[in-house]
N, C-alpha and C positions, 0 to 999 in steps of 0.2 A: 504493500500500500504506500509506504514512504517513497520508494523509488518511482512508482507510477506517478505520485503527486509531484515528485521532484522534477520529472521530465517535463511537466507542464509549466514549470516556473521559468521566469526570465533568467538569463545567465547571471546577472548581478544578484538576483534573489537566491540562486543556488549557491553562489559563492558565500553570501552572507550566512546562509543556512549552515554551511559547513563550518563557518567560524563559531557557531553557537553563541551569537551575541545575546546579551541580556538587555533588559529595559534600560539599565543604567549606562550601557555602552552606546545607546542610540544618541544621547546628547554629545558624547565625545566624538562619535563619528560625524555628527552634523557640524560640530565646531571645526573639525579638521577639513571637512569638505567645503564649508563656507570660506575658510581662510585660503584654501587652495584656489577656489573659484575667484576670489578677489585678487590674489597675487597673480594668478594666471591671466586674468582680464587686463591687469596693468601691463604685464610684460608683452602680451600678444598685441594689444592695441597700440602700445608704444612702439614696438618694433615694426608693426605693419604700417602705421602712419608715417614714421620717419623713412621707411623704405620707399613708400610711394611719394612722399613730399620732397625728400632730400636725397634720395638715391642710396641711402645707407641705413642700416638697422638702428644705429644710435647706441646710447649707453644702456645696456640691459641691466647693469648694476643699479642705475638710477631708477629704472622702471620697477625693479624688484624691491628696492628700498621704499619707494612711495607706496607700492602695493602692500608691503608688510606693515607699514604704519597704518595705512587705511584699514587693513584686515584686523589689526589688534584693536583699534577703536570700535570698529563696526561689530566685531564678534563680542566684545565686552558689553556694548549696549544691547545687543540682541539677548545676551545672557541675563542682563539686569531686568529686561522686560519679560523674562520667563518664556521666551520663544524656543528654548531648547528642551522644554519639558516634553516627555514622550507624548502626552495628549495633544500638544500643539503640533508636533512633528507628524503625528499620524492622523491629524484632523483633516477632513475633506475640505474645510474652509481655511485655506492658507491665509495667514495675516499679512496679505500683500501690502495693504495700506501702511501698516506699522513698519514693515521692512523698508518700504520706500521712504517713509518719514525719517527713519534712522539713517539710511543711506544719504539722503539729502542733507541732513544735519551734519554728518561727518564731512561731507564734501564741502559745504559752505564754511565749516569751522577751519578746515585745512587751508582752503583758499584765503580765508581771512588772515590766518597766521602768516601765510606766504606773502600776502600783500603788505602786512604790517612790518615784516622783517625784510621787505624789499628783495625777495628771492623768487618772485613770481615770474621774472624774465627767463629763468632757467627752465621753466615748465612750458612746453608747447601747448598752445590753446587747443589745437586740433587733437592732440593726444588726450588732454584732459576731458574734452567733450566726448571723444570716442569711449574713453574709460568710464565716464559717468553714465553712458547709455549701456555699454556692454556688461559692466559689473553687476547691476541688479538682474539683468537678463540671465546671466550665468548662475547667479545665486538661486533664482526661482526655478531654473531648469534642473539644476542638480538636486534641489529640494523635492521637486516633483518626482524625479527618478528615485531618490532615496525613499520617499513615502511609498511609491509603488512597490519597491523591493521589500520594504519592511512589512507592508500589508500582505504581500505574497508569502513571505517567510512565516508571518504570524498565522496566516490561514493554513499553511502546511504543517503547523505545529512544531516548527524548527526553532522558534524563538525561545530562548532559555528564560524561564520565569523563576521568581523567588519562591522557594519551598517554605510553606508556612503551616503552622497548626492553628486551626480556627476553633475558638470557643464561642458558642452561640446558643441562644435560647431555643431556636428552632432549626435543628440540623437538617430537616427536610427542605426548608426554604433555602438554606445555605447551599445545599447540594445542587439546587436548581438555579442558583444565581449565576447567570452567564457572565455578568460583569466581573464578579469575584474570580471566576475561573479563567477569564481572559487575562486578567492582570497578575494572578498568582497561581502557583501550583499548590493546591490545598492537599497536604499529605494525610492529615488526620483531622477529623471533626469531633469535638467533644461537646456534650450538652452542658449548659450552665444552669444547674438547679437553683432552687430558692432557699433551700435549707443550708444553714451555715456549715454543718458537719459534712453534708453531701458535697458542698463546694470544695472543702479541703480534700475529700477523697478524689474528686475529679482532677483537681490541680496536681495531686501527687502523681496521677497517671500522665498528665501533661509533662511534668518535669522528667519523669522516667522516659517517656517517648523522645523528648528533645535531647536528653543526655545519651540516648542509645543510637542517635543518628547525627552524624556530622553534617548532613545535608540541610537540616532545618536552619533557616536563617532568621525567622521572625515568628512571633506569636500574635495573632489578631483576635480581638474581642468584638463580637457583634451582639450587643444587648441593648435593651431599653435604657436610655440615659437617665430615666427616673430611678434606676437601681444604682445610683452612684455609691451608696454605702457598700453594696455587694462588690462593685467593681474595684473599690479601694482595697477590699480584702483579697480579691483576685490578684491585684497588682502586688500587694505585699507578699503573697505566696510565690509569685513568679520572680521575685527578686533573687531567688536562688539560681536563676538561669542568667548567663551573660549574653542575653539576646534582646533585641529591641521588642517592645510590646506596644502594639498600636490599637487604638480604640476606633472602631468604624462608626461614623456618624449615622444615626438612624434618620428616618424621614423628617421628623420634627427638627432635629439638629441641623440637617442639611438645609432646610428652609431658612433657618436663622443665620447660619454661617455664611450664606451667600450675600448678606447685606454688608455695607461698609462698616468697619470696626474702628473705634476710637478709644484710646487710653488717656485718662485724665485723672491725675492724682491717685493712681492705683486702681481706679474704677474702670472696668471694661464695659463699653456700651456698643450696641449695634443700632445703626440708624435704619429703623424699619420704615420710616417715611421721612423723606427729606423736605425741608422747608422750600417755599418758592425760591427761584433763583435770586441771588444777590443782585444789587444794582450793577456791580461791575460785570457779572455774568450776563445779565440781561442786555447791558450796553454792548458787550462784545458780540453777543449773538445777533443783536439788532443791526449793528454796523455791518457784520458779515452778510446778513440777509439782504440788506439794501444794496450792497456792492454787487453781490452775485446776481440778484434778481434784475437790477438795472442793466448790468452787462449782458445778461442772458437775453433780455427783451430786445436790446439794441442789436446784438449779434444775430439773433434769429428772426428779426423783423421780416425779411423777404420770405422766409419759410413759413412764418405764421400767416402772412398774407396769402400765400398759396393754399394753405390748409383752409383758411376762411372761404376762399373762392370755391374750393372743392366741396365744402359742407353746404354752401348756399346753392350750388348747381345741382347736387344730387337729390335733395328733397326740400320741400317748402318748409319755412320756419326760420327762427333766428339762428344766427351763427353760434352764439354763446348760450349755453345752458346755465340757468341761475337757480340755485336752490338754497334754502335756509339750512345752515348747519350749526352744530354746537361748537362754540369757540372757547377761548380762555375764560376760566371762572364761570362757565355755563352761559356766557353771553352769546346770543345768536348773531350770525353774520351771513351774508349772501356770497356763496362760493361761486366761482366762475370756471366753467369747463367748455371745451368745444362740444357742441351738440352732436351726440353719437346715436340718438334714438329718435323715433318718430313721436314719442310722447315727452311731456315736460312735467313729470310728477313733482309736486311740491306741497303736499297736503298731509292730513293725519294718517293716511295709509299709503305707504310707498313699498313697491315690490322690488327686491334686489335683482340686479341683472344676473342672469345665469348663462351658462355655456349654450351656444346656439339659440340665444333669445331672439324671437322673431321681431322684437321691437327695435333691435339694433340695425342701423343702416349699413350698407356695404363699406362706405368710407369710414363710418363709425367703428366697424369691427377692426379695421386696420389701425385706426387711431388708438383704440383701447389696447390692442395687442402690443403696440410700441409705446404706450403711455403718453402719446403726444396730446391726447385730450386733456391732460392735466396741466399743460404749459400755461394757459391763461391764469392759473393760480399764482404765477409770479406777480400779477397785478395785486392779488390779495396780500402777498408778502409785502409789497411796497406800501400798501395801505396800512399795514400793521395788524391785519386781521389773522394772518398766518405766519408761520416760519418755514424755512426750507425743510427743516427736520423736526418732527414731533409726532404725536399720535394722530393718525388719520381722522379727520372730522367725519361724523356720521350725520345723516339726516335727523332732524329734531324728532320725527316719529320714532326712529330707531333708538335715539337717546332715551326717550320716555320708556320704551319697551324694555330695553336692556338694563336700565337703572333699577327696574323692579325685580329683575331676574338675577342680576349679578351685583352683589353688595359693593364691590370695589370699583365698579364702573365709573362713578363720578370723579374718582381721583385722577382720571386721565386729563381732566381740564385744569390741572395745576400748572401746566405749561401751554403755550400756544400750539394749536394743531399744526401739522406739517404736510408738505406735499409728499414726503416720504417719511418712513419711520422705522424703528427697530423691529416691529412686527412684520413689516413688509419685506425687509431684507432677510428675515428668517422664514420666509415661505408663506406667511399668512397675509395674502393680498387678494383682492377681489371678493367674491361671494363668500359669506359665512353661512353655510347651509344649516348648521346646528348651533345650539347654545354652547355646546362644548368647544366648538371652534372659536366662537366669540370670547369665551372664557380664556382660551389660550392667547388670543390677541390682546385681551385686557392685561393678562399677566406680563406679557412682553412690553406693553406700553408702560405699565407701572415700573418695570425694571428700568426702562429708559428714564422715566421721571426721577427715580431714586438715584440713578447712577450717571446723571447728565454730566458731560464735559465737552469742551470745544472739540477735543480730538475725537470723541465718540461721534459727534456730528459729521466730522470729515470722513470717518470710516464708513458711516451709513451712506453718505453721498457717493463715495467710491463704490461700495457694494451695490448701490442702486443702479449706477451706470453699468455694472457688470450684469445685473439681472435684466436690464432693458436690452442689452446686447444679446442675451440668451433668448429673448422673446418668450418669457415664461407665461405672460398673460395669454390665456386661451380665448378671451372674448373681450 
């Protein structure tokens, strides 16, 4: 079975599989591959540019030195931002925006230093420009190949996992926990009883098993966090073992731990609901909104005019669709969109658009698929009624309906609604056929409200552009 599966793997994956890499080795491999990609990009672009422009390769030592300095700074910042964690390396959504931000920051930092020290004349502008473009492309390419190889090795069972002993209240559930077994090799599972004497008996078996096997590297505890007294007893008994002991967060703890943490005079607090944005944050967000919306409208004016003509020619009715939507602090405003349907619903009962909806015009179907129908909302942004990024505004009829069904729904209005949002780039865009889907959208919107930052807005805008290029809107 192993050889058959191995023949189906890419060459790089088979090589990694024979190396028997562990999860902890993935980060080291990614660090080395990123550094090689950066130094290689510097040497290749420098040599190629000088060969073409000046007829000679130039100083490879200089290209190597600049690439090495660039690699050291870039790799250090990537490490500080947690992008070498196995979950990030194996994630389907590569943090391209953050990588590009780090790359740009290091590039401008080094250029600023060279300008200040008056050594920029020694660096060819053509080479630096070529390196600035080729570097991130090489990093992203090798990360894509690394991820594919690691996933193939993982699927084939060739990735070496840490061997652990698991102490849990429900051994049956732990056996069926796919996430647990993907991350760790659970050698033995022991039940965690509620009686104090029984706990001692079980822990004596755990200690005996761990001492009888040199392969055991950790002990994990999966129990209700309300049993903290029992867990302290478990920890005291396990001090006999020179092994790490980890406590796995239960569902309630995971929900709390995902919120921002703050330590103040020894007290640890979790911000379950953030206050409205500060004056500085609102100002920065507003200035950015105005600049991008104004530039976008000016740059796309000919295109918007062509779309307006197409809408008017295809079917009778106004070019723009206007509908009352819920805005910041629950205040209603009139949203603007290119008209994509034969109807203009704006009352107490509004039917959501569905796939293959007969109300959608031919031009409207294309506009919706490419999200072009949303572009007039840049006017809403200039008016101050919307932001570029925020929870998507819903019709007032839907606000009334879902406010009754979802208790957290009104919290979405703590920030201005947006043309795009965190829920949309996470796959929840378009029709919400069930209350469950709307509940998921609300949870993502609340996460955005709680964790807002300027860089998060930039990430969402970047991911939105990728989603539009993939044309994931089906109607």
